[in-house]
C-alpha positions, 0 to 999 in steps of 0.5 A: 547384277546390282546384287552381285556388285553389292556382294562383291563390294561387301566381300572386299571389305570382309577379306581385308578385315580381321575377323570369330563366331558371333555371340549374338542375343538376336539368334533368330536374326543371326541364324545363318552364322550357325547354319548356312542352310537356314535362309527360309525366304527369298528376301535379300537383307543386310543387318548389323548388330552391336553386343556389349557385355560388362562384368564390373570390376573384371572386364567388358567385351564388345562384339560387332557383326555385319551380315549380307544375304543375297538370293538368286532364283533360277529362271525356270518355268513351273506350274506354281510360284515356288522356285529353287533358289541360291543364297550367298551370304557374307559376314564379319564379326569382331570381338574386343575385350577391355584393356586389350586383353582379347581381340578376335574376329571372323570373316564368313562366306556361305552358299546354300541351295533350296529346292521345293518339296511341293507346290506349297512353299515347303523346301529342303536346303543344304549349305556350306560355309567357310570362316577365316578367323583370328584370335589373340587373348592374354598377354605374353608371359601372363595368365589370368584366372577366371571363375568357373563357367565365366562368360559361358558362350560369350566372346571371352570364353570362346577366345580362351577355349581357342588359346587356353594358355592365353599366350598373347599371340595372334593366330589365324585359322580356317574352319569349314561348316555345313548345314541342312534344313527343311522349311515352310513359308506361307502367310499363315505359318512359317516353320523350319528345322535345321541341322548343322556341323561346325569345325569339320576340319578340326583346325589348330587354333594357337601357335603350339599346335596343341589345341584343335576345335572339336566338331560341334553339332547343332539343331535349330528350329522355329515356328510362326503362326497367325492368331488372327489377321493382325497378330502372330506368335513365334517360337525358336531355339538353338541347341548344340553338342560338342563332339567328345563332350557332355557339355552344350555351349549353346542352349537357347529358346525364345518366344515372341508375339508380333502385332501389325498396327495400321497407321492408315489404309496404305501404311502399317508397322509391326511391333513385337515383344519377346522373351528368350532364355539362355540356359544357365546364363540369363533371361533375355527380353527383347523388342522389335519394330519393323516399318517398311524395309527397316527393322530395329531391335533391342535385346537385354539380359537379366541374370539367372541364379547360377550367375547371380550367386557366382560372386560377380555381376553381368550386364549385357545388351544388344542392338540390331538394325536390319534393312530389306534390300 
């Protein structure tokens, strides 16, 4: 009952807030935005992320997101400790650009169901997600020209794709998404493979009803394994393909080492360091510290040659906090 009331309070905030897709560096923490069936454990959590991107002399963008994940297990008798479970997820993402050039946001609500495939914590899950989004980019009567592939996969790029004429008018639209996954979770190893379809309903995204969102297909995968009692290694990736296009807006892979450090006989924390690569964009080192129910993470960008040779500079970082409920 406490979880349900917490979710309803959070959902009340989301409904009355203008909210677009997340542009997160911490993809492994934000994976339910990309695929609603990727809840691979029964731990209810909430997390917030701040993501700043700066192109000196051109513009800067700020993205803020908050997500709440609640798990409801079916109370049934079984010969093992594996149970079917539902996951209810709500999220809010808000993007802003300097000089009021862009404002975009998205409110997300998702439901998934995970069913055990065996008695060893292997599951199959299916999920559905609805997003209501707002987008406003540019000024009425004006048009800004940006370099080719500028802010690729970023907040500004996504906003312009939804309103290519940069009309300056605010427009709201609904998107419907779905996903499926297979995952395995034990102390020794965890892995998942997910498939998602976004923008199934092909909504119009600007007032002239010229631009619609094409269906985007995605694949997500990750693996975490133990090297010894105190050390783990983890890898993950996210790839997508837009229907009718040869381009891929999201290509990301990452690897992380996780070390358990004992403070005393009854207390320990986990420290991890990782490195991600956003293709054609940046190398992204990151650090995470988990102590009890609290997780703190920082992500940073080092630009790859396509950006470094493009005539402009890019600086980006993100901060994430997660609390296990």
